[in-house]
C-alpha positions as a Markdown table, in Angstrom:
| # | Residue | x | y | z |
|---|---|---|---|---|
| 1 | Unk | -24.9 | -27.9 | 1.6 |
| 2 | Unk | -23.8 | -30.8 | 3.9 |
| 3 | Unk | -23.4 | -30.2 | 7.5 |
| 4 | Unk | -19.8 | -30.1 | 7.3 |
| 5 | Unk | -20.2 | -27.1 | 5.0 |
| 6 | Unk | -22.5 | -25.5 | 6.9 |
| 7 | Unk | -21.6 | -22.4 | 9.5 |
| 8 | Unk | -22.4 | -24.1 | 13.0 |
| 9 | Unk | -25.5 | -22.8 | 15.2 |
| 10 | Unk | -24.7 | -20.0 | 17.6 |
| 11 | Unk | -24.8 | -22.1 | 20.8 |
| 12 | Unk | -21.4 | -24.3 | 19.0 |
| 13 | Unk | -19.5 | -20.8 | 18.2 |
| 14 | Unk | -20.5 | -19.8 | 21.8 |
| 15 | Unk | -18.7 | -23.0 | 23.1 |
| 16 | Unk | -15.5 | -22.5 | 20.7 |
| 17 | Unk | -15.1 | -19.0 | 22.1 |
| 18 | Unk | -15.5 | -19.6 | 25.8 |
| 19 | Unk | -13.3 | -22.6 | 25.2 |
| 20 | Unk | -10.6 | -20.4 | 23.6 |
| 21 | Unk | -10.8 | -17.7 | 26.4 |
| 22 | Unk | -11.9 | -19.5 | 29.3 |
| 23 | Unk | -14.6 | -16.6 | 29.9 |
| 24 | Unk | -18.0 | -17.0 | 30.1 |
| 25 | Unk | -19.3 | -13.6 | 30.5 |
| 26 | Unk | -20.5 | -11.9 | 27.6 |
| 27 | Unk | -22.1 | -9.0 | 29.2 |
| 28 | Unk | -25.6 | -7.9 | 27.5 |
| 29 | Unk | -26.3 | -10.6 | 25.1 |
| 30 | Unk | -28.3 | -8.3 | 22.9 |
| 31 | Unk | -26.1 | -9.1 | 19.7 |
| 32 | Unk | -27.3 | -12.9 | 20.1 |
| 33 | Unk | -30.2 | -12.0 | 18.0 |
| 34 | Unk | -28.2 | -10.8 | 15.2 |
| 35 | Unk | -26.2 | -14.0 | 15.1 |
| 36 | Unk | -29.2 | -15.9 | 14.8 |
| 37 | Unk | -30.3 | -14.4 | 12.2 |
| 38 | Unk | -27.0 | -13.9 | 10.4 |
| 39 | Unk | -26.3 | -17.8 | 10.4 |
| 40 | Unk | -29.5 | -19.1 | 8.4 |
| 41 | Unk | -28.3 | -16.6 | 5.7 |
| 42 | Unk | -24.8 | -17.7 | 5.4 |
| 43 | Unk | -26.0 | -21.5 | 5.0 |
| 44 | Unk | -28.6 | -20.3 | 2.4 |
| 45 | Unk | -27.7 | -17.4 | 0.4 |
| 46 | Unk | -24.1 | -16.5 | 0.5 |
| 47 | Unk | -22.9 | -19.2 | -1.5 |
| 48 | Unk | -19.7 | -19.8 | 0.7 |
| 49 | Unk | -17.0 | -22.2 | -0.3 |
| 50 | Unk | -15.5 | -24.7 | 2.1 |
| 51 | Unk | -12.7 | -22.1 | 2.9 |
| 52 | Unk | -15.7 | -19.6 | 3.1 |
| 53 | Unk | -17.5 | -21.7 | 5.8 |
| 54 | Unk | -14.5 | -21.7 | 7.9 |
| 55 | Unk | -13.9 | -17.9 | 7.5 |
| 56 | Unk | -17.5 | -17.3 | 8.6 |
| 57 | Unk | -17.6 | -19.6 | 11.4 |
| 58 | Unk | -14.0 | -17.7 | 12.5 |
| 59 | Unk | -15.3 | -14.3 | 12.1 |
| 60 | Unk | -18.3 | -15.1 | 14.4 |
| 61 | Unk | -16.2 | -16.5 | 17.2 |
| 62 | Unk | -13.3 | -13.7 | 17.0 |
| 63 | Unk | -16.0 | -11.3 | 17.6 |
| 64 | Unk | -17.6 | -13.4 | 20.7 |
| 65 | Unk | -13.6 | -13.8 | 21.6 |
| 66 | Unk | -13.2 | -10.0 | 21.7 |
| 67 | Unk | -16.6 | -9.3 | 23.7 |
| 68 | Unk | -15.4 | -11.9 | 26.4 |
| 69 | Unk | -12.2 | -10.0 | 26.7 |
| 70 | Unk | -13.6 | -7.0 | 26.5 |
| 71 | Unk | -16.1 | -7.8 | 29.3 |
| 72 | Unk | -13.2 | -9.2 | 31.4 |
| 73 | Unk | -11.0 | -6.3 | 30.9 |
| 74 | Unk | -13.9 | -3.8 | 32.0 |
| 75 | Unk | -14.4 | -5.9 | 35.2 |
| 76 | Unk | -10.7 | -6.0 | 36.2 |
| 77 | Unk | -10.7 | -2.3 | 35.5 |
| 78 | Unk | -13.7 | -0.3 | 35.6 |
| 79 | Unk | -11.8 | 3.0 | 35.6 |
| 80 | Unk | -12.5 | 2.5 | 31.6 |
| 81 | Unk | -15.6 | 3.8 | 31.9 |
| 82 | Unk | -14.4 | 7.1 | 33.3 |
| 83 | Unk | -12.5 | 7.9 | 30.3 |
| 84 | Unk | -13.7 | 10.9 | 28.5 |
| 85 | Unk | -14.3 | 10.5 | 25.1 |
| 86 | Unk | -14.5 | 13.3 | 22.6 |
| 87 | Unk | -15.5 | 12.5 | 19.0 |
| 88 | Unk | -14.8 | 15.6 | 16.9 |
| 89 | Unk | -15.7 | 14.2 | 13.3 |
| 90 | Unk | -17.6 | 10.9 | 12.0 |
| 91 | Unk | -16.5 | 10.7 | 8.0 |
| 92 | Unk | -19.4 | 8.8 | 6.6 |
| 93 | Unk | -19.0 | 9.4 | 2.5 |
| 94 | Unk | -19.8 | 6.6 | 0.4 |
| 95 | Unk | -16.9 | 4.2 | -0.4 |
| 96 | Unk | -14.6 | 5.6 | -3.2 |
| 97 | Unk | -15.3 | 9.0 | -3.0 |
| 98 | Unk | -12.2 | 10.1 | -0.6 |
| 99 | Unk | -13.3 | 9.3 | 2.7 |
| 100 | Unk | -10.6 | 7.0 | 3.6 |
| 101 | Unk | -7.9 | 10.1 | 2.8 |
| 102 | Unk | -9.9 | 12.3 | 4.7 |
| 103 | Unk | -10.3 | 9.9 | 7.8 |
| 104 | Unk | -6.3 | 9.6 | 7.8 |
| 105 | Unk | -5.4 | 13.1 | 7.0 |
| 106 | Unk | -7.2 | 14.1 | 10.1 |
| 107 | Unk | -6.1 | 11.5 | 12.2 |
| 108 | Unk | -2.6 | 12.1 | 11.4 |
| 109 | Unk | -2.7 | 15.8 | 12.8 |
| 110 | Unk | -1.1 | 16.3 | 16.4 |
| 111 | Unk | -3.9 | 16.1 | 19.2 |
| 112 | Unk | -6.2 | 13.7 | 17.1 |
| 113 | Unk | -6.6 | 9.8 | 16.8 |
| 114 | Unk | -8.6 | 7.1 | 15.0 |
| 115 | Unk | -8.8 | 3.3 | 15.4 |
| 116 | Unk | -5.5 | 1.6 | 14.0 |
| 117 | Unk | -6.1 | -1.3 | 11.6 |
| 118 | Unk | -4.7 | -3.8 | 14.1 |
| 119 | Unk | -6.7 | -2.4 | 16.8 |
| 120 | Unk | -10.1 | -3.0 | 14.7 |
| 121 | Unk | -9.2 | -7.1 | 14.5 |
| 122 | Unk | -8.9 | -7.7 | 17.9 |
| 123 | Unk | -10.1 | -4.5 | 20.2 |
| 124 | Unk | -9.4 | -6.3 | 23.5 |
| 125 | Unk | -5.8 | -7.0 | 24.8 |
| 126 | Unk | -4.6 | -10.4 | 24.2 |
| 127 | Unk | -3.9 | -12.6 | 27.4 |
| 128 | Unk | -0.8 | -11.3 | 29.4 |
| 129 | Unk | -0.7 | -8.3 | 27.3 |
| 130 | Unk | 1.1 | -5.3 | 29.0 |
| 131 | Unk | -0.8 | -2.1 | 28.7 |
| 132 | Unk | 0.8 | 0.0 | 26.0 |
| 133 | Unk | 2.7 | -3.0 | 24.7 |
| 134 | Unk | -0.1 | -4.5 | 21.7 |
| 135 | Unk | 2.8 | -6.1 | 20.2 |
| 136 | Unk | 0.9 | -9.5 | 19.8 |
| 137 | Unk | -1.9 | -8.0 | 18.4 |
| 138 | Unk | 0.0 | -6.1 | 15.7 |
| 139 | Unk | 1.8 | -9.4 | 14.8 |
| 140 | Unk | -1.9 | -11.1 | 14.4 |
| 141 | Unk | -2.7 | -8.4 | 12.3 |
| 142 | Unk | 0.3 | -8.5 | 9.9 |
| 143 | Unk | -0.7 | -12.5 | 9.5 |
| 144 | Unk | -4.6 | -11.3 | 8.9 |
| 145 | Unk | -3.3 | -8.5 | 6.2 |
| 146 | Unk | -0.4 | -11.1 | 4.4 |
| 147 | Unk | -3.3 | -13.5 | 4.2 |
| 148 | Unk | -5.5 | -10.8 | 2.5 |
| 149 | Unk | -2.9 | -9.8 | 0.1 |
| 150 | Unk | -2.1 | -12.9 | -0.9 |
| 151 | Unk | -5.7 | -13.9 | -1.9 |
| 152 | Unk | -6.5 | -10.3 | -3.2 |
| 153 | Unk | -3.2 | -9.3 | -4.7 |
| 154 | Unk | -4.8 | -6.1 | -6.2 |
| 155 | Unk | -6.2 | -5.1 | -2.7 |
| 156 | Unk | -3.5 | -2.2 | -2.1 |
| 157 | Unk | -4.8 | -0.1 | -5.1 |
| 158 | Unk | -8.2 | -0.7 | -4.3 |
| 159 | Unk | -8.0 | 0.0 | -0.5 |
| 160 | Unk | -4.5 | 0.5 | 1.1 |
| 161 | Unk | -4.0 | -0.9 | 4.5 |
| 162 | Unk | -1.3 | -0.8 | 7.0 |
| 163 | Unk | -1.6 | -2.5 | 10.4 |
| 164 | Unk | -0.8 | 0.7 | 12.0 |
| 165 | Unk | -3.0 | 3.7 | 9.9 |
| 166 | Unk | -6.5 | 4.5 | 11.2 |
| 167 | Unk | -9.0 | 2.7 | 9.7 |
| 168 | Unk | -12.7 | 1.7 | 10.0 |
| 169 | Unk | -14.9 | 1.0 | 13.1 |
| 170 | Unk | -16.9 | -0.7 | 10.7 |
| 171 | Unk | -14.7 | -3.8 | 11.6 |
| 172 | Unk | -15.4 | -3.3 | 14.9 |
| 173 | Unk | -18.8 | -3.3 | 14.5 |
| 174 | Unk | -19.0 | -5.8 | 12.5 |
| 175 | Unk | -17.7 | -8.1 | 15.5 |
| 176 | Unk | -21.0 | -7.0 | 17.2 |
| 177 | Unk | -22.7 | -8.4 | 13.7 |
| 178 | Unk | -24.3 | -4.5 | 13.3 |
| 179 | Unk | -22.3 | -3.3 | 10.4 |
| 180 | Unk | -21.7 | -3.2 | 6.7 |
| 181 | Unk | -18.7 | -5.1 | 7.1 |
| 182 | Unk | -20.7 | -8.3 | 6.9 |
| 183 | Unk | -22.5 | -7.9 | 3.7 |
| 184 | Unk | -19.1 | -6.5 | 2.7 |
| 185 | Unk | -17.4 | -9.4 | 3.2 |
| 186 | Unk | -20.0 | -11.8 | 2.3 |
| 187 | Unk | -23.0 | -12.0 | -0.3 |
| 188 | Unk | -25.6 | -11.8 | 2.3 |
| 189 | Unk | -28.2 | -9.0 | 0.9 |
| 190 | Unk | -30.9 | -10.8 | 3.3 |
| 191 | Unk | -29.0 | -9.7 | 6.2 |
| 192 | Unk | -28.5 | -6.4 | 5.0 |
| 193 | Unk | -32.3 | -6.3 | 4.8 |
| 194 | Unk | -32.5 | -7.7 | 8.4 |
| 195 | Unk | -29.9 | -5.1 | 10.1 |
| 196 | Unk | -32.1 | -2.3 | 8.4 |
| 197 | Unk | -35.2 | -3.3 | 9.7 |
| 198 | Unk | -33.7 | -4.3 | 13.7 |
| 199 | Unk | -32.0 | -1.9 | 16.2 |
| 200 | Unk | -28.9 | -0.2 | 15.2 |
| 201 | Unk | -28.1 | 1.9 | 17.6 |
| 202 | Unk | -27.3 | -0.2 | 20.7 |
| 203 | Unk | -23.9 | -1.0 | 18.5 |
| 204 | Unk | -22.9 | 2.6 | 18.7 |
| 205 | Unk | -23.3 | 2.7 | 22.8 |
| 206 | Unk | -21.0 | -0.3 | 22.9 |
| 207 | Unk | -18.5 | 1.1 | 20.5 |
| 208 | Unk | -18.3 | 4.2 | 22.8 |
| 209 | Unk | -17.1 | 1.9 | 25.6 |
| 210 | Unk | -14.5 | 0.1 | 23.3 |
| 211 | Unk | -13.0 | 3.6 | 22.4 |
| 212 | Unk | -12.8 | 4.3 | 26.1 |
| 213 | Unk | -10.9 | 0.9 | 26.4 |
| 214 | Unk | -8.6 | 1.8 | 23.7 |
| 215 | Unk | -8.3 | 5.2 | 24.9 |
| 216 | Unk | -7.2 | 3.7 | 28.3 |
| 217 | Unk | -5.1 | 0.7 | 26.8 |
| 218 | Unk | -2.8 | 3.6 | 24.8 |
| 219 | Unk | -2.1 | 6.3 | 27.6 |
| 220 | Unk | -0.9 | 8.5 | 24.7 |
| 221 | Unk | -4.1 | 9.1 | 23.2 |
| 222 | Unk | -5.3 | 11.2 | 26.8 |
| 223 | Unk | -6.9 | 14.1 | 25.5 |
| 224 | Unk | -6.7 | 13.2 | 21.9 |
| 225 | Unk | -9.7 | 13.8 | 19.7 |
| 226 | Unk | -11.3 | 11.0 | 17.9 |
| 227 | Unk | -11.9 | 11.0 | 14.1 |
| 228 | Unk | -14.3 | 8.0 | 13.4 |
| 229 | Unk | -14.7 | 6.8 | 9.4 |
| 230 | Unk | -16.9 | 4.4 | 7.5 |
| 231 | Unk | -19.2 | 4.3 | 4.8 |
| 232 | Unk | -21.2 | 2.0 | 7.0 |
| 233 | Unk | -22.3 | 4.6 | 9.8 |
| 234 | Unk | -24.9 | 5.8 | 6.7 |
| 235 | Unk | -26.8 | 3.2 | 7.6 |
| 236 | Unk | -27.5 | 4.4 | 11.2 |
| 237 | Unk | -26.7 | 8.0 | 11.4 |
| 238 | Unk | -29.3 | 8.2 | 14.0 |
| 239 | Unk | -27.3 | 6.0 | 16.2 |
| 240 | Unk | -24.3 | 8.2 | 15.5 |
| 241 | Unk | -26.2 | 11.5 | 16.4 |
| 242 | Unk | -27.5 | 9.8 | 19.5 |
| 243 | Unk | -24.2 | 8.8 | 20.8 |
| 244 | Unk | -21.7 | 11.0 | 19.6 |
| 245 | Unk | -24.1 | 14.5 | 19.7 |
| 246 | Unk | -21.4 | 16.8 | 19.4 |
| 247 | Unk | -19.5 | 15.4 | 16.6 |
| 248 | Unk | -19.5 | 17.0 | 13.0 |
| 249 | Unk | -21.0 | 14.5 | 10.7 |
| 250 | Unk | -18.5 | 14.8 | 7.3 |
| 251 | Unk | -19.5 | 13.6 | 4.2 |
| 252 | Unk | -17.6 | 13.5 | 1.2 |
| 253 | Unk | -19.1 | 13.4 | -2.2 |
| 254 | Unk | -18.3 | 12.3 | -5.8 |
| 255 | Unk | -20.5 | 11.2 | -8.5 |
| 256 | Unk | -22.3 | 7.9 | -8.1 |
| 257 | Unk | -21.3 | 6.9 | -11.8 |
| 258 | Unk | -17.4 | 7.0 | -10.8 |
| 259 | Unk | -17.8 | 5.4 | -7.4 |
| 260 | Unk | -20.3 | 2.5 | -8.1 |
| 261 | Unk | -18.4 | 1.0 | -10.8 |
| 262 | Unk | -15.5 | 1.0 | -8.6 |
| 263 | Unk | -17.2 | -0.4 | -5.3 |
| 264 | Unk | -18.5 | -3.5 | -6.9 |
| 265 | Unk | -14.9 | -4.1 | -8.4 |
| 266 | Unk | -13.7 | -4.0 | -5.1 |
| 267 | Unk | -16.7 | -6.1 | -3.8 |
| 268 | Unk | -16.5 | -8.5 | -6.4 |
| 269 | Unk | -12.7 | -9.0 | -5.4 |
| 270 | Unk | -13.7 | -9.3 | -1.8 |
| 271 | Unk | -16.0 | -12.0 | -2.1 |
| 272 | Unk | -13.7 | -14.4 | -3.8 |
| 273 | Unk | -12.1 | -14.9 | -0.3 |
| 274 | Unk | -15.3 | -17.1 | 0.9 |
| 275 | Unk | -17.3 | -18.1 | -2.3 |
| 276 | Unk | -16.4 | -19.5 | -5.6 |
| 277 | Unk | -19.7 | -18.5 | -7.2 |
| 278 | Unk | -20.2 | -15.1 | -6.6 |
| 279 | Unk | -20.7 | -13.5 | -10.2 |
| 280 | Unk | -20.3 | -9.9 | -11.2 |
| 281 | Unk | -23.8 | -9.4 | -12.0 |
| 282 | Unk | -25.0 | -11.1 | -8.7 |
| 283 | Unk | -22.4 | -7.9 | -6.7 |
| 284 | Unk | -24.0 | -5.1 | -9.0 |
| 285 | Unk | -27.6 | -6.1 | -8.3 |
| 286 | Unk | -26.9 | -6.0 | -4.7 |
| 287 | Unk | -24.7 | -3.2 | -4.3 |
| 288 | Unk | -26.2 | -0.6 | -7.1 |
| 289 | Unk | -29.4 | -0.6 | -5.1 |
| 290 | Unk | -27.9 | -0.7 | -1.3 |
| 291 | Unk | -25.8 | 2.2 | -2.3 |
| 292 | Unk | -28.8 | 4.2 | -3.3 |
| 293 | Unk | -30.6 | 3.2 | -0.1 |
| 294 | Unk | -27.4 | 4.2 | 2.3 |
| 295 | Unk | -27.8 | 7.7 | 0.5 |
| 296 | Unk | -31.2 | 7.8 | 0.9 |
| 297 | Unk | -30.8 | 7.1 | 4.5 |
| 298 | Unk | -28.4 | 9.9 | 5.0 |
| 299 | Unk | -30.6 | 12.5 | 3.4 |
| 300 | Unk | -33.4 | 11.4 | 5.6 |
| 301 | Unk | -31.6 | 11.9 | 8.8 |
| 302 | Unk | -30.0 | 15.1 | 7.4 |
| 303 | Unk | -33.4 | 16.4 | 6.8 |
| 304 | Unk | -34.6 | 15.4 | 9.8 |
| 305 | Unk | -32.0 | 17.4 | 12.1 |
| 306 | Unk | -32.0 | 20.4 | 9.6 |
| 307 | Unk | -28.4 | 19.6 | 8.2 |
| 308 | Unk | -27.1 | 20.2 | 11.8 |
| 309 | Unk | -23.6 | 19.0 | 12.7 |
| 310 | Unk | -23.2 | 18.1 | 8.9 |
| 311 | Unk | -19.8 | 19.4 | 7.1 |
| 312 | Unk | -19.9 | 18.6 | 2.8 |
| 313 | Unk | -16.3 | 17.9 | 1.3 |
| 314 | Unk | -16.2 | 17.4 | -2.6 |
| 315 | Unk | -14.0 | 14.6 | -3.5 |
| 316 | Unk | -12.5 | 17.0 | -6.5 |
| 317 | Unk | -11.5 | 19.7 | -3.6 |
| 318 | Unk | -10.1 | 17.1 | -1.4 |
| 319 | Unk | -7.9 | 16.2 | -4.4 |
| 320 | Unk | -6.8 | 19.6 | -5.2 |
| 321 | Unk | -6.5 | 21.0 | -1.8 |
| 322 | Unk | -6.5 | 18.2 | 0.7 |
| 323 | Unk | -4.7 | 20.9 | 3.5 |
| 324 | Unk | -7.4 | 23.4 | 3.0 |
| 325 | Unk | -10.3 | 21.0 | 3.1 |
| 326 | Unk | -8.7 | 19.1 | 6.1 |
| 327 | Unk | -8.6 | 22.6 | 8.1 |
| 328 | Unk | -12.0 | 23.5 | 7.1 |
| 329 | Unk | -13.6 | 20.1 | 8.6 |
| 330 | Unk | -11.0 | 20.8 | 11.9 |
| 331 | Unk | -11.9 | 24.2 | 12.1 |
| 332 | Unk | -15.8 | 23.3 | 11.9 |
| 333 | Unk | -15.3 | 20.7 | 14.7 |
| 334 | Unk | -13.7 | 23.4 | 17.2 |
| 335 | Unk | -10.2 | 22.2 | 16.6 |
| 336 | Unk | -7.6 | 25.2 | 16.3 |
| 337 | Unk | -5.6 | 24.8 | 13.2 |
| 338 | Unk | -2.0 | 25.4 | 14.1 |
| 339 | Unk | 1.2 | 25.3 | 12.2 |
| 340 | Unk | 2.1 | 21.5 | 13.6 |
| 341 | Unk | -1.5 | 20.4 | 12.7 |
| 342 | Unk | -0.9 | 21.6 | 9.2 |
| 343 | Unk | 2.4 | 20.0 | 9.4 |
| 344 | Unk | 0.9 | 16.8 | 10.6 |
| 345 | Unk | -1.4 | 16.5 | 7.8 |
| 346 | Unk | 1.2 | 17.3 | 5.0 |
| 347 | Unk | 3.5 | 14.8 | 6.3 |
| 348 | Unk | 0.8 | 12.0 | 6.0 |
| 349 | Unk | 0.1 | 13.6 | 2.2 |
| 350 | Unk | 3.6 | 13.0 | 1.1 |
| 351 | Unk | 4.0 | 9.7 | 2.8 |
| 352 | Unk | 0.7 | 8.4 | 1.2 |
| 353 | Unk | 1.2 | 9.8 | -2.3 |
| 354 | Unk | -1.0 | 8.0 | -4.7 |
| 355 | Unk | 1.5 | 7.6 | -7.6 |
| 356 | Unk | 3.2 | 4.8 | -5.0 |
| 357 | Unk | 0.3 | 2.4 | -5.6 |
| 358 | Unk | -0.6 | 0.4 | -8.7 |
| 359 | Unk | -4.0 | 1.9 | -10.5 |
| 360 | Unk | -7.3 | 0.6 | -9.8 |
| 361 | Unk | -8.9 | -0.8 | -13.1 |
| 362 | Unk | -12.5 | -1.5 | -13.6 |
| 363 | Unk | -15.3 | -0.5 | -16.1 |
| 364 | Unk | -19.0 | -0.1 | -16.0 |
| 365 | Unk | -19.4 | -2.6 | -18.5 |
| 366 | Unk | -17.7 | -5.3 | -16.1 |
| 367 | Unk | -20.7 | -5.4 | -14.1 |
| 368 | Unk | -23.5 | -4.9 | -16.8 |
| 369 | Unk | -23.9 | -1.2 | -15.3 |
| 370 | Unk | -25.3 | 1.6 | -17.6 |
| 371 | Unk | -24.5 | 5.2 | -16.9 |
| 372 | Unk | -27.9 | 6.4 | -17.4 |
| 373 | Unk | -29.2 | 3.7 | -15.1 |
| 374 | Unk | -26.9 | 4.7 | -12.0 |
| 375 | Unk | -28.0 | 8.5 | -12.7 |
| 376 | Unk | -31.5 | 7.5 | -12.4 |
| 377 | Unk | -31.0 | 5.4 | -9.3 |
| 378 | Unk | -29.2 | 8.4 | -7.6 |
| 379 | Unk | -31.3 | 11.2 | -8.8 |
| 380 | Unk | -32.2 | 12.6 | -5.5 |
| 381 | Unk | -28.9 | 12.9 | -4.3 |
| 382 | Unk | -27.2 | 14.1 | -7.3 |
| 383 | Unk | -29.7 | 17.0 | -7.3 |
| 384 | Unk | -28.8 | 17.6 | -3.7 |
| 385 | Unk | -25.4 | 17.8 | -3.7 |
| 386 | Unk | -23.7 | 17.4 | -7.2 |
| 387 | Unk | -25.9 | 19.7 | -9.5 |
| 388 | Unk | -25.7 | 23.0 | -7.6 |
C-alpha cells in the first residue's frame, strides 16, 4: 500500500479536524489511544480501496470534529451538564433479532425518546445552528444516507433507515472509536480484538454527556425517558450497567441459525463501500465467531449480576404481539402504559409494515456455513434461551 493509499497518522487527522473547526480543545483525549491502535490495522488488514482509505480517514476526522464541537458547546453552555438523563431501557439483542423494531416501537411511545439517525451522524450542532433547529445536520444526514443507498441498493431491505427515526448510539460510540460500528463498516478483526482487551467503559461516561447535550439541544425531550439500542452494547454491558444502573437491559432472542447468515449478508454489503476485495468467506470467518463472543460476554455479565435488570423478548413473540411485548418491557422499566402510549406504538407499527420493503435474501451456503456448525458454536446460548 503506497503512502497515498494509506490512512494518515493521528497527528495529520487531528490537524485536519482543528483546521476544519478552528477549535483545538478535545477535552480528555483518552480516545487517542484507540485511534493509534486503529490506523495501523486499517493500513495492514482491512483491504481498503482508495475510496475506503478516504472514507476511513474521513470517519476519524468526523469523530474528531464532533468531539471538538461538543467540548466547545459544553464550555459555552455548562448548564448542559445539569440535564437529568433517565434511561429506561437498553435494547441489546444480536443483529437480525427484532431489536431495531423493538427499539423504535418503544421510542415512539409518548414520553419516550431515542437518538435520531441524523443526530448519530453529527451529535454536535453545526456552527451557527440555532438551538432546536438542526436543519443543517438533517440535510447532511440525508446526503450520507443517499450515498449509502446508491452504493448499497438493497440496504433498506436489510436495515431500514430514516434520518428522523431512532437509531443506534453505536454510531456515536463509533465516533469515540469505541464500538462495533468500526468493525461493522470496515474489515478490522484485529481492532475488534484490541477493543475487547482495552477500556470499554469510559466511552459510556462520554455517551451520557452526549445524551445530556442532545436533550438540551431539543427542549421537547425534557422529562422524556430514553431508550437506547445497539447489539454493540453486548461488548461492554459492564459499562452500560455502571453508567446507566437503573435501565432495564432488554435482550431480543432468535436462533443464530437464522440471524448469523442474515448478518453476514448485511456485513458483506457494508464492506463493499470501503473494499473491493473482502470476500464472503472472510466475512463469515470473522463474524460467526464474533457474534458468539458477544453472546458469551452477555451471558457472563448477566450471570455476574444474577440477571438483575434483564428482560427477555423472543423474536416470534415480538412479531405476533408487538404491542404486548412493548407494553411488557415498558412496565418492567417502570413506565405507566396508558392508551396514548399504546396508540403511539400502534401508529409506529402501522407506518412501518414489513411488506412495504423488499425481502432480504441470503442463504447459509452463500457464506460457506453449515447449520450444525452454527448450532455447535452457539450451544451455550441456545440451551439457556431457546431450548427452554
